[in-house]
N, C-alpha and C positions, 0 to 999 in steps of 0.2 A: 779640860777636851782641847784638844793640840787648837791655837789659834789659824795654824798654818791649814787646817782642814778645811773645806766646805762645810758650809752650815746643813746640813741635810733640812730636806722640807720638813714643816711641821703638819703634822695628817690634819686636814679639815674636821673641823666638828660636823657634826651628822646634821644636815638640816641647817647648817648654817650656810653663810655669807663666804663666797672666795676670792678673796682681795685677790690672788694670782695662781695662775696654774693651772692646769684642765677642769672643762665644766665637772659638775658633779656626775659619777654614774647615773643612768637611773635605767627604765625599764624600756624608754625609749630614745635611749642616745647611745652610743659607744664611742671611747674615747680617738676624738681626733675628728668627729663628725658632726655637723651641727645638726644631725636631723636622721634618720636610720629608715630607710626602706625596707621593711620584710617582702618577704614571699608572695602577698597581698600587695604588694604596692601603698602606695600614700593614702590614710585616710580620706576618704570619702572617693576613692578613684575606683575602678571596676570594683567586683563581686569578686566569689569565688574561682579561683582558678587560673593556670598560670596563662591563659588567652583572655584575659576578662570574663566579663558577664556572657551567657547564653544568648544567642541572636533572636530575637522573635521570629514567632514559624511565621510564615506568608499564608494568608487568606487562599484558598484553593481556588474558592468560586470569586476570587477578584481576578485569580488569570485564565479561568472559564471565560470570563466577562471579555478580557482582553482581545484571546483568542477568536472568541465568536464576534466582536466587533469590527476587527482587522481583517475576518476572512467573508464577511458578509455574508456569509451561506444560510443565519438563520440569526436576519436582525432584531427579534424580539426579544430573542432567547441571551442575546448579552447585555441588553437592556435590562431584563427582568434577572438575571445573577450577578450584576453592577450592583443594582438598588436592596439586591438580598444579603452581598456581601459586606456595604460598608457599617451595618451596625452590629454585624459579625466581628470585626474589624475593632469599632468603638467596646464593646464590650469584651472582649477577649483580648484583647490589647494586641492586638495579630497586623503585622504589616501586611503591605498591599495595596494600602487605601491609593495611589498614585494607578494602579492598577486597573482596581474600580473602574474611579473614576474616568480615567481615559476608555475603559472599553464603555463604559455607558454612554459617553460621547460620541463615541463611533458606530455603534448599535442605532442610537436617535435618527446620527444620520444618514445611516442603511435605510430603516425604515422611512423615515422621511423620501427618499429618494426614490422606495420601491411603492411608497403612495403614489407620487410625482408617476412613474411609468406604467401604475396601472391606468390614472388617471386620461394620460397624455395615447397609451398607445403605444409608449417607446421600447415596450419589452416585447410587446407581439412582436415589433420591425426587426428588432436585435434577432427575436428567436425565427425567424423567417430566413433574415440575411446571415443564420448560422445554418439552417436546415440546407441552405440553397449551396453553401458554402462547402460542407458536407458530401452535398449532394454532386457536386460537378468535381471532387476530390475523387469519390467512388466511379463514375465515369472519365475519369481520365484512362486512358491503356494506351500499352505498346501495340502499336500496327497489326504485330503478331497476333493482338490476340481480337481483333474483329472479327465479325461472322457476320454472314451473309444477311440482307437485310436489316444493317444498319447504317445510321445514318451518324456522320460526324463533320467536327473541326478539326482541322489540323496547323496547332499551331506554328509550323513551320510551313504555313501554306504550301504544301504541296511541295517540297524542297527534293533532293537528291534522296539526299535518308534522314527520313522524319523519324523519331524515337519518342512522340507523345502525343495521341489527337483525344478528343472527347467525344464521346457517345452523345448525340443528341435525339430528339423526336426528331420524325422526320419533318413535322409539322412546323418545325422552326428554320430559320435559316442557318446554310449548311453547306460544308464544301463538299460533298460526297457524299457518296452511297454504296457500299459492298454490294455489290452482286454475284460473288461466290469465291471460288479460289480451288487450288489443285495442288499437288503435290509434285518438286521434281522431280524425276525418277534416269537412274541408267548411266550417273558419275556417280565413281566410288572417290572424286577430290574435287574441289572448288572448279569449277568448270572456269568460272570467270563471268564477270558480269555480260557481256555482251552476248555470250551463250544461254544465260539466262534470261538475257531483254526478248530477245529472236523467239523461243519459245514462248512467253509471257505475250507477245503483243499477239500472235496468233491464238491462243485459246483464250484469251480473255476477251477478244472479238467474239468468238462463239459464247461463251459465258453471260459475256453484256446483251447478248442479241435473246438471247433464250431468259432472260430474268427481264428483259424492255422488249417486250414484242412491240406493244402498241408503244412506235418512236413517236409520236405528236406530243408523249407526255417529257420528254427529255430536251430540258431547256435547249434555248439554242447555243449559250457557250459552254455545255458541257459536253466530256470529249473522254475516250476511256482513258482508264489510269492502271496502274496497279501498283505494288508494293512487293519486292524484291526482296529475296533473301540477301545479306551483304557477308564478306567475307570471311568477316568474324560471330555473327551470328549461322551460320551453315556451319562450322566446325561443334557449336553447341547445338548441331540434330535442327538447325531450321532449316528446311526445303519447301516450304509456304510460300506459293505468291497468292496476292490478295488483289481483285479484281475491283473495278468500280468504273461508277461515272462521276467525275470531278470539275470543279472549275477554279481555276486561279484567277477571275474577276468577282465580281458580285458572288456572294453566296443565293443558294437558291432554296427553295423552300418546298413541300410536299413528296410524297415517293415517287419515285419512277417506275416504280415495279407493278409487272402485268404480265405474269406468266401463269404458270399450271395452279397456280396456290391463290390467285386473285380472278380469274376468266373462269367465264361459262367455255362450253363446248362450240358453241356459235360465234363467238368473237374470238376464239382461240382459231377457228377452221378460218374465217374471214381475213384475221394479221397472218396466218401462213401464207394465204393467196397471194397479197396485196405488198407485203411487206420487200420482195427480192425485187420486187422494180425499183424500189427508194433506196435498194442497195445498188445496183448496176448504175441507177445515177448521179452516183457520187464519186461511179467510175468514169468520168467522164476525160479524156486525154488531155495534156497538158497541150499542146501546142493542136493548135487550130486545123482546120480542114484546109488553106493558104500552105500550112506545113506540111503536113502529117494526114493526106485524107484520106490515106488506107485506114490508120487510127482508128479515125474519127468513125468511115463507115464501118468498119468490125463492129465497133462500142457500139451504137444506131442498131446493128441487127440483134445484139445482145438483150437492149433495150423492149424490142419488139417480140424476142424470144419469153423475157419477165412478161409481156405485157398477154401474149399467149394463152400462158403459162396459169397465170392469173384468171385469166375469161375461164378456161378449164376448168380452176379447181373450185370457183365459185358454181358452175353449173354441178358442180357435182355433189352438193348439199341441197336438200330441200328445207328453203328458207320461207318462214312463214308468219303471221303476225305484223307487226309493224317493219318487219326488217324486209320482205318481201317484192314489195315493190322498190323501195333504191336498190336494193339489189340488184335487180333484173333492169331500174334505167344503167347502171355501173355496167353492166357486162357489153349493153348495148354502145357504151362509151368506149370499151377497152375494145371492141370490135371495131369500130370508128379508126381508134389511134393505132390500133397494130397497119392497118392500112398506111398509112400517114410515113411511120417509122421505115416500113418496107420500103418506098419508095425515097427516103432519105437513105438507108443501106446500101442504096442501086445508085445514088450518084455520077452522074459522070467525070463532073469534075467540080472545084469549090463553090462554084459559084450555084450550079444547081444542087447543091449541097445543104450552101446559107440557105436556099429560097427555102425548100423543102423543110429544112428545120424550123427556120419561122410556121410552118403550116401545121408541123408534129408538134411543136412544143407547148403552144399555145392551148391547144387544146385538147391536154394531157387532161385525162376526165378526175374528175374530183371523187373523192366519196367521203364526205363530209359527212351526205345527207346518211349516205349509210350507214356512219359512225355513230350518229345519231340516232337510230334505231336501232341499234344493237348497243345501245349504253358506253360507247367508246369514246376516247377522247374527238371533239370532234373542231376543237380551235388548233390551227395549224401554229406553232410556235414563232415567232418572228424572225423572218431568216432562217429557218432550219425545216428541217423535211423535206417534204415534196407535197403535192395535192394528189398524187395518186394513192 
């Protein structure tokens, strides 16, 4: 062997120690690596499969227990499902133990709250509150949807453009009561708010008078009110004017309705006879006799005409029962009042007018006794109406 050539390595003895060079090949090693990890990972690693050992299935009852406990819809159900799930999880080596325990805890708390609610009545109170809320929401309406006879509260407090009102029982405090309505006709295009307002003022007055014939029912601070179409609602076909009695002050309770649906024939006849007196009394001139004597004398003549008409109308009906005597007494008072108002209408000057006015105004006959006998309102609203 040429001494200049390197000495070839001596093959190792099978199974013998290796003084130098590479480790002996074997089934678990490969040249140049101290450890060979096969496609299944190192010894003691995950089981077969490229992604390791298959995950344990989650117990379905544990999931159901958690959902029932969180939703609080059927608290006992979540508690029962959780208690059943725990032994199944242990026996079948399944996942979901934390879910079942959480479901049990929340269900137990829900059951406790349920018992406390039933004992203290809290659920009844909550349910009543819920029903009231739903009821109020169902009664919230647009003014366009109001109907005759409905009482309402106005969230806008009767501002110029109200978008929402709430219908309430007329026995409860309310801002207004619908007396009727009508459709605006005769315009091919939006006529303007002033034009509709003028129509509404005239027609709603007649609607209100027909709806509330017993004027003593109308609260002192209630006045004629109406909802008009806006230029926007007009474009969508809205032509309705809704008439009402309303107040911007303290809400009033009770209905003011007194019409053909609530009055009998005797009551209707009586009110039609005496109401014109009240109507004309409210037309008193703004200027007193010292400033405009002729206007005041003309007004006095109109009052006398209304008094004479009431006297005649009451005499056209045969009054029987409890109403006969008080109505007869009222007719005598009206006849006496007619003479006083005739002198007032004929006053020569302002001084004579004032003197006659005191005599005519003070003994203006009352109708409370006749109203009582007829079953009508016999208490005059404070500051409202007249004694006639």
